[in-house]
C-alpha angles and dihedrals in degrees: 000000000000091000090051091050093050092047089049091052091047090051090052091050091049090051090048092051091048091054094045101041107004087239129111106203121225087229087070097039098048096058090049090055094044093049091047092050090049091050094049092043089055085065093050140272092284092058090049093049093050091049092046091053092049090047091048091051091049090047093052093049093047092044089057088052091049091050088058090051095250095118137021124245092247090056090054093049094046094051094046092046091054093043093056089066095049131084109252093251090052089051088063090049088050091053092049094046091047092049091052092047089047090052091053090047091051092049089052092051093045091052095033099091089058095040104036111097117229106250120224116241089247089060090053091065091072112078093237091045089051092052092048091048091051092047091050088051090049091048093053090051097044095246123178122284118251090237090177085079090061092045091050091048092049090046094049092048090049094047091049091049091051090052091052093048 
């Protein structure tokens, strides 16, 4: 349970960093992978090998997407790091949950320029106001999605489902 909590907090931090800077630092991704490996290894070498193979397959598929410019490298690393700590069947659930969250994120960004209020310069002085102002600016210019948010959401949903099961 403690590992799940720490991974969940790291996912939230990764999503935050992706929104703020469009970068997912290795210092957040590496502990997720290490904790996942430790968790799978506690179930035996076979469990770790199965998870590693599923994570490798996911990494290769996402790397091909990144090479086409559809994802960022941090997104690929974050997804693979989380997958290495999941049972293979849960990795599929993670992919589905992330895809759904990514679709909702994309809908928000597609509709965002029409829906996002223009923030007054005074509101931009507050850190949250500044972030919202920058996101509104990115929305108006068709900037990239912070897909780390979708990956974190899919990961959190998957981790919660594993705890329930």
